[in-house]
C-alpha positions as CSV (number, residue, x, y, z in Angstrom):
1,X,39.8,-76.5,39.2
2,X,39.0,-79.5,37.2
3,X,39.6,-79.9,33.8
4,X,36.0,-79.0,32.8
5,X,35.9,-76.2,34.8
6,X,39.0,-74.9,33.5
7,X,37.9,-75.2,29.6
8,X,34.7,-73.4,30.7
9,X,36.9,-70.5,31.6
10,X,39.1,-70.4,28.5
11,X,38.2,-67.5,25.8
12,X,38.3,-69.8,23.0
13,X,35.2,-71.7,24.5
14,X,33.3,-68.2,24.6
15,X,34.3,-67.6,21.3
16,X,33.0,-70.7,19.8
17,X,29.7,-70.6,21.8
18,X,29.6,-67.0,20.9
19,X,30.2,-67.7,17.2
20,X,27.4,-70.4,17.0
21,X,24.7,-68.3,18.9
22,X,25.3,-65.4,16.4
23,X,25.8,-67.2,13.3
24,X,22.8,-69.5,14.0
25,X,20.8,-66.4,15.4
26,X,21.6,-64.7,12.0
27,X,20.5,-67.7,10.0
28,X,16.8,-67.6,11.9
29,X,16.6,-64.0,11.5
30,X,17.3,-64.5,7.7
31,X,14.2,-67.2,7.9
32,X,11.9,-65.3,9.8
33,X,12.3,-62.4,7.1
34,X,10.8,-65.1,4.7
35,X,8.2,-65.8,6.8
36,X,6.5,-62.4,6.6
37,X,4.8,-63.6,3.2
38,X,2.8,-65.9,5.5
39,X,1.2,-62.8,7.6
40,X,-1.4,-61.9,5.0
41,X,-2.1,-65.4,4.0
42,X,-2.3,-67.4,7.6
43,X,-1.6,-65.2,10.4
44,X,-1.5,-67.7,13.1
45,X,0.7,-70.0,11.1
46,X,3.2,-67.2,10.9
47,X,3.0,-66.7,14.7
48,X,3.6,-70.8,15.5
49,X,6.4,-70.9,13.3
50,X,8.1,-67.9,14.9
51,X,7.6,-69.1,18.1
52,X,9.6,-72.2,17.1
53,X,12.4,-69.9,15.3
54,X,12.7,-67.8,18.5
55,X,13.0,-70.7,20.9
56,X,16.0,-71.8,18.7
57,X,17.5,-68.7,19.6
58,X,16.7,-67.8,23.2
59,X,17.2,-71.6,24.2
60,X,20.6,-71.2,23.3
61,X,21.0,-68.5,26.2
62,X,18.9,-70.5,28.6
63,X,21.4,-73.7,27.9
64,X,24.3,-71.6,29.0
65,X,22.4,-70.8,32.4
66,X,21.2,-74.4,32.8
67,X,23.7,-76.9,31.4
68,X,27.1,-74.8,31.2
69,X,26.9,-72.8,34.2
70,X,24.8,-75.7,35.9
71,X,22.9,-73.0,38.0
72,X,20.3,-74.6,40.6
73,X,17.1,-73.1,41.4
74,X,14.7,-74.0,44.2
75,X,11.2,-73.1,44.0
76,X,9.3,-72.5,47.3
77,X,5.1,-72.7,46.7
78,X,2.1,-74.1,47.0
79,X,2.0,-77.3,45.1
80,X,-1.7,-77.2,44.7
81,X,-1.5,-74.7,41.4
82,X,1.9,-76.1,40.2
83,X,-0.1,-77.6,37.0
84,X,-1.5,-74.3,36.0
85,X,1.8,-73.2,35.0
86,X,2.4,-73.6,31.4
87,X,-1.1,-74.0,30.7
88,X,-2.8,-70.4,31.1
89,X,-1.7,-67.2,29.9
90,X,-0.1,-65.1,32.6
91,X,1.2,-61.6,33.2
92,X,4.5,-62.1,35.3
93,X,5.7,-59.3,37.4
94,X,9.4,-59.4,37.6
95,X,11.9,-57.4,39.5
96,X,15.0,-55.7,38.1
97,X,18.2,-56.1,40.4
98,X,20.6,-58.5,38.6
99,X,22.4,-58.3,35.2
100,X,21.0,-61.6,34.1
101,X,17.4,-60.7,34.7
102,X,16.5,-61.4,31.3
103,X,18.0,-64.8,31.3
104,X,16.5,-65.8,34.6
105,X,12.9,-65.1,33.2
106,X,13.8,-67.1,30.0
107,X,14.6,-69.8,32.2
108,X,11.5,-69.7,34.1
109,X,9.6,-69.7,30.7
110,X,11.4,-72.7,29.6
111,X,10.6,-74.6,32.6
112,X,7.0,-74.5,32.0
113,X,7.5,-74.8,28.0
114,X,6.4,-71.1,26.9
115,X,10.0,-70.0,26.1
116,X,8.9,-69.6,22.5
117,X,6.0,-67.6,22.8
118,X,6.9,-65.5,25.9
119,X,6.5,-61.5,25.6
120,X,7.8,-58.5,27.3
121,X,7.5,-54.9,27.4
122,X,10.8,-53.7,26.0
123,X,12.6,-50.2,25.6
124,X,12.5,-49.3,21.8
125,X,16.3,-49.4,21.7
126,X,16.2,-53.2,21.8
127,X,14.5,-53.8,18.8
128,X,17.6,-52.3,16.9
129,X,20.0,-54.9,18.3
130,X,20.7,-58.0,15.9
131,X,19.5,-61.3,16.6
132,X,17.3,-60.9,19.9
133,X,15.6,-57.4,18.9
134,X,15.1,-58.8,15.4
135,X,13.4,-61.9,16.8
136,X,11.5,-60.2,19.4
137,X,10.1,-58.0,16.4
138,X,8.7,-61.2,14.7
139,X,7.3,-62.3,18.2
140,X,5.3,-59.0,18.2
141,X,7.0,-57.9,21.1
142,X,5.6,-54.8,22.8
143,X,8.6,-51.8,22.3
144,X,8.2,-48.4,24.2
145,X,10.2,-45.6,24.2
146,X,9.2,-44.8,28.0
147,X,7.7,-41.5,27.1
148,X,4.2,-42.3,28.2
149,X,2.5,-39.8,26.3
150,X,4.1,-41.1,22.9
151,X,3.9,-44.9,24.0
152,X,0.3,-45.2,25.3
153,X,-1.3,-45.7,21.8
154,X,1.4,-47.9,20.4
155,X,1.5,-50.3,23.5
156,X,-2.3,-50.8,23.7
157,X,-2.2,-51.7,20.0
158,X,0.3,-54.1,20.2
159,X,-1.1,-55.5,23.6
160,X,-4.6,-55.5,21.6
161,X,-3.0,-57.8,18.9
162,X,-2.1,-60.5,21.2
163,X,-5.5,-61.1,22.3
164,X,-6.1,-63.8,19.4
165,X,-2.3,-65.4,19.7
166,X,-2.6,-69.2,19.0
167,X,-0.2,-70.2,21.8
168,X,-0.2,-69.8,25.4
169,X,2.2,-67.0,26.5
170,X,3.4,-65.4,29.5
171,X,3.9,-61.6,29.4
172,X,6.8,-60.5,31.3
173,X,7.2,-57.0,32.7
174,X,9.7,-55.2,35.0
175,X,6.9,-52.5,36.7
176,X,10.1,-50.8,38.2
177,X,10.7,-49.8,34.6
178,X,14.6,-49.7,35.2
179,X,17.5,-51.9,36.9
180,X,17.7,-51.5,40.6
181,X,21.0,-49.1,41.7
182,X,21.6,-47.4,45.0
183,X,21.2,-44.0,43.3
184,X,18.1,-44.8,41.5
185,X,16.6,-46.2,44.7
186,X,17.3,-43.1,46.5
187,X,15.6,-40.7,43.9
188,X,12.6,-43.0,43.8
189,X,12.2,-43.1,47.4
190,X,12.1,-39.4,47.1
191,X,9.5,-40.0,44.7
192,X,7.7,-42.0,47.2
193,X,7.7,-39.3,50.0
194,X,6.4,-36.4,47.5
195,X,3.5,-38.4,46.9
196,X,2.8,-39.9,50.5
197,X,3.5,-43.2,49.5
198,X,5.3,-45.8,51.9
199,X,9.0,-46.1,51.4
200,X,10.7,-49.6,49.5
201,X,13.9,-50.9,50.9
202,X,14.6,-53.4,48.1
203,X,12.7,-52.2,45.1
204,X,12.0,-49.0,43.1
205,X,8.6,-47.8,43.2
206,X,6.5,-49.3,40.2
207,X,5.8,-47.6,37.3
208,X,2.0,-48.4,36.9
209,X,0.3,-46.9,33.8
210,X,2.0,-49.7,31.7
211,X,0.9,-52.4,34.0
212,X,-2.6,-51.0,34.1
213,X,-3.0,-50.8,30.4
214,X,-1.5,-54.4,30.0
215,X,-4.3,-55.7,32.6
216,X,-6.9,-53.5,30.6
217,X,-5.9,-55.2,27.1
218,X,-5.4,-58.3,28.1
219,X,-8.4,-58.9,30.5
220,X,-10.2,-62.1,29.6
221,X,-7.3,-63.2,27.6
222,X,-5.0,-63.5,30.7
223,X,-5.9,-65.8,33.5
224,X,-3.6,-64.9,36.3
225,X,-1.1,-62.6,37.5
226,X,2.4,-64.3,38.8
227,X,4.4,-61.9,41.3
228,X,8.0,-62.8,41.2
229,X,11.1,-61.6,42.8
230,X,14.8,-63.0,41.7
231,X,17.1,-63.9,44.9
232,X,20.3,-65.5,44.8
233,X,21.7,-67.0,47.7
234,X,24.8,-66.1,49.9
235,X,24.2,-62.4,48.7
236,X,25.7,-63.2,45.1
237,X,25.5,-60.9,42.2
238,X,25.6,-63.1,39.1
239,X,26.7,-61.9,35.9
240,X,26.4,-63.0,32.2
241,X,30.3,-63.1,32.5
242,X,30.1,-65.3,35.5
243,X,27.7,-67.7,33.5
244,X,29.8,-67.8,30.4
245,X,32.8,-68.7,32.8
246,X,30.7,-71.8,33.9
247,X,30.0,-70.5,37.5
248,X,27.3,-72.3,39.5
249,X,24.9,-70.1,41.3
250,X,22.0,-71.2,43.7
251,X,18.8,-69.3,43.2
252,X,15.3,-69.6,45.2
253,X,12.0,-68.4,44.2
254,X,8.8,-68.1,46.3
255,X,5.1,-68.3,45.3
256,X,3.0,-67.2,47.4
257,X,-0.6,-69.4,47.5
258,X,0.5,-70.5,44.2
259,X,2.4,-73.2,42.7
260,X,6.0,-73.6,42.0
261,X,6.3,-71.6,39.2
262,X,9.4,-69.9,38.5
263,X,13.1,-71.5,38.5
264,X,16.4,-70.8,39.9
265,X,16.7,-67.3,40.8
266,X,12.8,-66.3,41.4
267,X,10.8,-65.8,44.0
268,X,7.2,-65.6,42.8
269,X,4.8,-64.6,45.7
270,X,1.3,-65.3,44.3
271,X,-0.6,-66.4,41.7
272,X,-3.4,-63.7,41.5
273,X,-6.6,-64.4,39.6
274,X,-6.6,-61.4,36.9
275,X,-10.2,-60.6,37.8
276,X,-9.0,-59.8,41.2
277,X,-6.9,-56.9,39.9
278,X,-8.8,-53.8,39.6
279,X,-9.6,-52.4,36.1
280,X,-9.7,-48.5,37.0
281,X,-6.4,-47.4,36.3
282,X,-5.9,-45.4,39.5
283,X,-7.4,-48.3,41.7
284,X,-4.9,-50.8,39.6
285,X,-2.2,-48.3,40.5
286,X,-3.0,-48.5,44.0
287,X,-3.2,-52.1,43.9
288,X,0.2,-52.4,42.5
289,X,1.9,-50.0,44.9
290,X,0.5,-52.6,48.0
291,X,1.7,-55.5,46.0
292,X,5.2,-54.1,46.2
293,X,5.1,-53.1,49.7
294,X,4.2,-56.8,50.2
295,X,7.0,-57.7,48.1
296,X,9.4,-55.6,50.2
297,X,8.4,-57.4,53.5
298,X,8.6,-61.0,51.8
299,X,12.3,-59.8,50.6
300,X,13.2,-58.5,54.0
301,X,12.2,-62.0,55.7
302,X,14.3,-63.8,53.1
303,X,17.1,-61.6,53.9
304,X,16.6,-62.6,57.4
305,X,15.9,-66.2,57.3
306,X,17.6,-67.0,54.1
307,X,14.6,-69.0,53.0
308,X,10.8,-68.7,52.3
309,X,7.9,-70.0,54.1
310,X,6.8,-72.8,51.6
311,X,7.6,-76.1,50.3
312,X,10.8,-76.3,48.3
313,X,10.8,-77.8,44.5
314,X,13.2,-78.1,42.1
315,X,11.5,-77.8,38.4
316,X,13.4,-80.6,36.2
317,X,15.1,-79.4,33.2
318,X,14.0,-80.1,30.1
319,X,16.4,-81.6,27.5
320,X,15.6,-79.3,24.6
321,X,17.8,-76.6,25.3
322,X,20.9,-78.6,25.3
323,X,19.5,-80.6,22.0
324,X,19.0,-77.3,20.0
325,X,22.2,-76.0,21.0
326,X,24.2,-79.4,19.9
327,X,22.2,-79.1,16.7
328,X,23.4,-75.7,15.8
329,X,27.1,-76.7,16.8
330,X,27.4,-79.8,14.8
331,X,26.1,-77.7,12.1
332,X,28.4,-74.5,12.2
333,X,31.6,-75.9,13.7
334,X,32.6,-78.2,11.0
335,X,32.5,-75.6,8.2
336,X,34.1,-73.1,10.7
337,X,37.3,-75.9,11.5
338,X,37.3,-76.6,7.8
339,X,37.8,-73.3,6.8
340,X,40.5,-72.7,9.4
341,X,42.8,-75.7,8.1
342,X,42.4,-74.6,4.4
343,X,43.6,-71.1,5.5
344,X,46.2,-72.6,7.8
345,X,47.4,-74.6,4.6
346,X,47.2,-72.1,2.1
347,X,50.1,-70.3,4.2
348,X,49.0,-66.7,2.9
349,X,49.9,-63.9,5.2
350,X,46.9,-61.8,3.9
351,X,44.5,-64.7,4.6
352,X,45.8,-65.3,8.1
353,X,45.8,-61.6,8.9
354,X,42.3,-61.4,7.8
355,X,41.2,-64.2,10.0
356,X,43.2,-62.6,13.2
357,X,41.2,-59.6,12.4
358,X,37.6,-61.4,12.4
359,X,38.6,-63.0,15.5
360,X,39.5,-59.6,17.0
361,X,36.5,-58.3,15.9
362,X,34.3,-61.1,17.3
363,X,35.9,-60.7,20.7
364,X,34.8,-57.2,20.6
365,X,31.3,-58.1,19.6
366,X,31.3,-60.7,22.4
367,X,32.3,-57.9,24.8
368,X,29.9,-55.8,23.7
369,X,27.0,-58.1,24.1
370,X,28.0,-58.9,27.7
371,X,28.4,-55.2,28.5
372,X,24.7,-54.7,27.4
373,X,24.0,-56.6,30.6
374,X,26.3,-54.9,33.1
375,X,24.6,-53.0,35.5
376,X,27.2,-50.1,35.5
377,X,26.7,-49.8,31.8
378,X,22.6,-49.8,32.1
379,X,19.8,-47.2,31.3
380,X,19.9,-44.0,33.2
381,X,16.1,-44.2,33.0
382,X,15.1,-43.4,36.7
383,X,18.2,-41.9,37.5
384,X,17.9,-38.2,36.5
385,X,19.2,-35.4,38.8
386,X,15.7,-33.4,38.2
387,X,13.9,-36.5,39.9
388,X,10.9,-36.5,37.4
389,X,7.6,-37.6,38.5
390,X,7.3,-41.4,38.1
391,X,4.6,-42.8,36.1
């Protein structure tokens, strides 16, 4: 292992990275709180400012993937549509198989300049999570309890609020509703059999109601649907801890009949004009099920051949994620080191013990944040013993 690789694996480096992320994130959350006074005066200005503030947080995570880990990504697609990405509003359908799905999605957005304005359909619990959850609140992210009877009205209202959004945005949605595990897949396929639907090998059955409402509310605002599936070479199963340790991954993205849109770990199957997606809820449901059957077939082909039937492209990294991180690092590390030196010089046992306690608590916090992404600690949604009917 070279010296750079050794340093990347050291806990003290991880602690400093997390210190920068946490402190800068809380500072930005605090600034976002004051932007609320703009909402009744100039809503669009409020939105534009919060897009930039959100970028300052999410781009630090993308920096870890792109610059710290150095993860490579190859895009397979039709070059003719490449220039559309980032220049139109879109609904992006993502699979949910890996611990760093969210990070890969952000990386995708960053390559095409829509990271700050990207939207997601997220579970309500995430809205209470400091930094990212609070950031999402100011970005007007659509939160749901994943109980459709309670969610429908709220989700529709949040989606309709995005119709006059001043920035190009991508709405990221995991139609499977939860991360793929073998147990969840077994239950999902039992539901498929009961409903008379073709079984899937590599995906859970999509939960169609959320997608149908998204299409309905964003029609004439969103131009296309990007169907994407994340894959890593050599059957690797990347983790956030691996990224933090500087481990480099190789990812592929396939875009069928469309441009190279996703980055490193994605496989976008097609760019679909939104007018081709049925408006009727039942027809939209049938359309989505067919889409997932096609996704499964392409996934099978990838596992068999290790490649996709399209032109490989590697979208260039942009420097802004690294520059943003360096800015916060320079701003926050100097007072930290100065404080540490003063504490050591003081010679106070109580002061040093207090500092050690803060370090321990910080390490626990870092481990908790990493644990949120781990598959074995993920949601039990879709994993119930009663095999409840999927929506």
